[in-house]
N, C-alpha and C positions, 0 to 999 in steps of 0.2 A: 518188489518194485508195484507188485498186482495181491489180490485177496482173491477165496475161496468164490467170497460170495457176488466181486464185479468180473468173476469170470464165471458167471452164470449170466451176469444182464449182457448183449451188443445189441449191435444194434448195424441190420442187417448185416448180419454175423461174424463179426467186429468189438469182440470184449471192451468195454467200457476199462479197462488196464488201460491197453495201446489206445487207443483213442488220449487220451486225459497224456495218455508223458509221451503221444507228438506231439501234442497244441503245444505243450511244458518246452518242448526242443524244438519245435518251429519261433518261435520267436526268440527263439537264440538267434537262428539266423541274416536276421532280417540284417545285421551290420555287417556284417562275412559279405553277402552277396550284394548288397551294394555299392565294394568295394568294387566288382569286378566289374560292374555297371559301371565307372566312375572315375574309378583310378587312373584307366589309362585313356583314357578320353581328355581329363583333366590332370596330368598328374601337375602342374604346376595347382596349383590350388594346392597342396600339401609340397613347398616348393623343391621336387621333384623333379631325378629323370626315369627316364620312361627303365632303364634297366633299376637302378630303383622297386618303381614300381612292381616290378617282373621279381627282385631277388621277396617285397616284400609279399606275395599275393603267394611264394609259396614259401614263407617260413613256417607255418602253421599246415605249414603240410609236412615238410620237411622236420619238425620236432618232431612231430608222431608216431614216423619212426622209433621215436624212443617208448612214449609216454602209454604208447597205446599197450603197450605190453609194463607201464606200470600200474593205469587206469588197474585192468584186472590184474593184480598181486593187490589195489586199493582193496576192490572189490571181496574179493574172497576173506582175507581183516578185519573189514572195515564196516562190510557190507551194502548196499543197495542206496539207500536215507542219507545217506550224510556227506561222500564228497559227487553224489546229484545233486542235490541241496548248492555247495559251495562252486561247482561246477555254474553250477546260474546265477550265484549273484555273481565268481569273478567274469561270465559273461556282464553283466553291467559293465565290469568296469572299464574290460578293453573298447566297446565301442563307444564309451563316453573319451576313450585313452586316444580313441582315431577320429573325433569333432575336433577335437581342444589343441593338437602336435601338430606341430611340425615337425620334428626336430627326430631328424631317422633314429637313431638310438628310444629313442623311446616308444615310435613306433615298432621296430622290432622289435620285440621287447610285449608290447599288447600281444601284436600276431603270435606271436611263441604261447605269452598266458591264450591263445586261445586256441592253439592248437592241445594243449592238455588239459578244454575245459572238450575241445568235443571231440577227447579220446576216450574220456568214460562219461558226456553224452549218450557216444553213441552206441557203446556200452552199453548199457543201463537200460533201454531206446530194445535196440538187439536180445535181451536176454531177456525183454516180461514178452514182445514176440513169441523170437522158442520158445517160451517153456508154454504160453497160448496152444500152440501151432501144434498139426497131424501134421502126417503126411500126405489128409485129403485138401488141406487147408494150408501152405503153406504155404507159394505163394501166395495169394489171397490173400493176407495178413500183413506179408512180405510188400506189398504190393500198395495196399490200405495206409499200411500205417508209412513207405516212402511215398505216396503222398500224401500226409497231412505233415509229416510235414516240410516235406517240402515247398508248402501252401506258404510259410515264413522267406523260402532263396522267394520265388512270386514276392513278393510284397517290398525283398530289399528290391531288386531286379526293378520291376518295373516304377513303386512309390519310390524308392528309394533317388532313380536316379529323373524323373519327373519332377519331383520336392528339391533335388538340387537345382534344374536348372530354375526352379521359382525363386528359391528361399537360401541355398547357398548347400556346402556341403557341414557345414554346423551343427545349425534346426534341425536338419533335419537326421542328426546321427544323433540327437539329445535326443530329441519325440521320439530315438527308433528301442537307447537305451529305459525312459520310459514308463514303454511298453512291454517290454520287457520285461523294467522290476514286477510293474501288475502282474502280467503273468504269471511270473519267480511267486510273485506269494499268494495268488491262487493256487497253483498246486502245490504247494508247505501245509497251508492250509486247508486243501480238500482229498492227497493223499492221507492214505495209512502205511503206518509201516509195516514193513514184508523187511522181514529176512533174506542172505541169498539161500537160492535152492544147496544142498546137500553137496559138493563137488567128492566126487576120488582120491581128484589131485590138489594136497590146499593151498598150493603155491601152485603159479606161474614166470617161465624166462623166457627170453630172446631167444636162447640157446632149447627149449623148452618147446618152444615153440614153433620156431623152421624146422624141431624132430618129425613132429609134424606133419604140419606139410607134406616134408621128402618120408617118409614112409608109406603115401598116397598118393598113386600114380595123375589121377581124378581130378585130386581135392590140389596137387602143385597144378596143372590143368587147369583148373579152376583159377585160383592166384594168379595164374598167369594173365589168362583173360577181366581179373579185372583192375592189374595194373596193367593192361594195352589200354579197358577204355575212361580209366581215370587220367594216364595222358594224349588219350584222344583229344579225351570230351570237360571231363568236369576239369584237365589243364589245359593245354594247344588253346582251342578254340574259343572255353570262353576265356581267358583268361587275352584272346589276340585279337579278341573281337571290333572292343571299344579303334584300339591301334587299323582296323582292317576297315573299320566302312571311314576314318573319320580321311586316313592314306588317300579312298577311293572320287566318296565325295565333300573331305573339309567338313564344316563343321554345322553343315543344315543338308538336312535329303529334302528331297520334295516327294513325294506322296501320294498319288492322289490329284493336286496339286495344291498338297497340303506341307506347310514346309517345318521338318522337323525339328532338331535339333541331334545331335546325333551322339550323345551323351541319351535321353527322353527315345532314342530307336534303339539303341546300344542294349536301354534294357529292358523296353519291350520284346527284342528278340532274344535273347536273354532267356527272358521270363517266360517261352515257347518249353522252352526246357525241361520246365518243371510241371506241361496238361497232367491235369489229373491222369493219365493214362494208366501209371501205372499199378493197377488192382489190378486191369483188364487185361492183361499183360500178367501179371502173376495167377490167376486166374484160365490164364491164355494156355501157362508154362506146365500147372496140374492138368488140364483134362489132354494138350496133348503134347506134354512131354517136355525139358528146362531147351532138347539137344533139334528143336525146331526153329522154335525163339531166339533161339543167344544165333545158333548160325542165322536167320532170316536180319539178326540187327546190323551183327555183322558184316553182312552185306544191304545193307540200307547204310550202312554210318557208311560205307564205303564211295560210293556211289555217292551219294550230297556232298565228301570231302572232294573223289574225283572235279566238280558240278563247282563248287566255290574257288577248286584252285587255280580254271581253266576261262569262267564265264567276267564280261563287266555288266552287266543286265543287270537290274536291282532284281527286277521279279523271280533270274533262274537264285539269283543271291540268298533270295528270302526263303526258296523253295528250297534251296541242297543245304542252309543254314539248318529250318522247319525239318524236314527228311531225320538228319544229320542226332539235332535231338531227338525227334522221338527214339531213334534206335538204342541212343546213349540210355531213355529211359528201362527200356524192352530191357537192354541189358545185366544196365543194376539190380532189380530186381531179379531176373531173374539169376541172376549170378548171383547174391542175396540167395536167397531158392537155395539152388544150386549149394552152394556151403554147407546150411543150415543142415542140409539132405545129408550131408559125409560129413559135417560133428560127429563125431561120437559122444556121447551125455556125457559121461567123467572124463569129458576134452578137450568140454566142449568153448570154454573163455581161453584156451587152446588157441584152437582153429579160430576165432571169431579177429580177437589180434593176432593173429597173425596173415590171417584175409584180411583185416583191416588196413597194415603196415605197405606192403604188397597194394590197395587200392594208394594206400599217399602218398608210398615211391612215387605212381604212375604221375596220380597229378600231384604234387609237387617240381617232375622234372615238366612237366609239360610248360608253363609261365615260365624256368628260365632260360626255358625253349626256342620257342616263340618271343618269346619279348624283348634277349639278348642278339636278334633279328634288326636294326631298324630301317632296315625294310619292307612294300610293299610283298616288291619276285622271289625276295625269299619266299616267305612267311610262306606263300602260292607256293612254290615249289615242297614248305611242310608240309601242305595239307596233301601234297600230291603224296610224300611221303607218308604220309603218317594213315594215309587210302591206301598206301601197300600193305601197312604191319597189319590193320584190319583183315586185311581178307588173305592174311597168313594167317588169326590167329583165329580167324573162323573157320579156314582147314585141320588144323591141329587140337581144336575142339571137340570138330562132328571123328574125326579118329580115333580120336581117347574118352569116349564115350559115348558110338554108336551102333557097337552091344554087346554096353555093360550102366544103363541111361541111376544118374544119382539116384530116382524114385527112391524109398526106402530103402536104405543104405544101412537106415540105425533106426529101426524105423520103430514104435514103441505100440506094442499091442495092445495098451490102451487110447492110445491115440488114434488109432488111422479107421476109423472112424468115424461120419457124423457126429458131436456130440447140440443136443436139443439144447435152444439158449431162449429164454424170455426176454 
């Protein structure tokens, strides 16, 4: 999904094909991200119980434990463009289902369909970045790609929550589906057909993916670290924050004398996890090493969760949520880059598929765990336990990588030095 001419054109060092794919993927996140801000605080809008919401918010991630490998095989057999376009179209359909259905079965099917879409879209995006990157800028490009993609998440939680408070979820999700359709059509009309780069291994399977991970201790620890990151931040905190706030403050929160609906407040806080800090953390990991950024991210996230578990102060809550989500950003982009460092070029499909599956397993378990206990005290206990888990992950990563950095593990001699762009 890139071309040689496009790779020679760049904006602030980021190739245009990377930017184009990132924008297309970003639009598809509008509806999905909105659900995390709205569903836990307004389950009655879909005639759902809170545990049912937890199932729906986990279903798309659980199905990706299978569809990640399926997407890798489809890419190998059919190339990138066709499956990518199909995933863009299906994303519009499932977003309309979110808005116009209250049937749990149909909503569950839509969430599972979105899981397959995201497996395909994410793999296409990762491929585009890693094809364009070298050891000198892999963290920067992955961070820039992540920052653009997460603009869709920010729009979903901020605009989605605010528009839902004003006009309801149906109109909001219909508007998002229209934006997604327009963005998809623009990408299809402006992108160029490109074949998937040649691979030594003709196809991937779940068993082959797992063997690649188990064969390299550093890769196994990296996959474990992204599982913990997904479990704690993308899963537990993201899915439970709306319930946490409503349990503390009811349906309105007063900040600086202004009363905000809890749905809007949840959207604002969730949006903070996608502040455009990914390029900065990617650059820092390129410059000072992955171990420093990742260890610091785990420690910062643990501190935020400890405070979140113990405080009743709105200001300490805000500070702890912000610190946790900044840590999540640092961990996600740097661990993505680490997986790219460790992926042998001829097994990249297998490594990326396995890595994504570990991330999805953690992200899927988080909502199931966090929303299974409809109790503020139980949720605070879970936050404390999650903080301890982050500290264990930090120690494990540091012990594994302190004398064996990931950068340069599978470098391409032609890509290890910066090249001029215009």
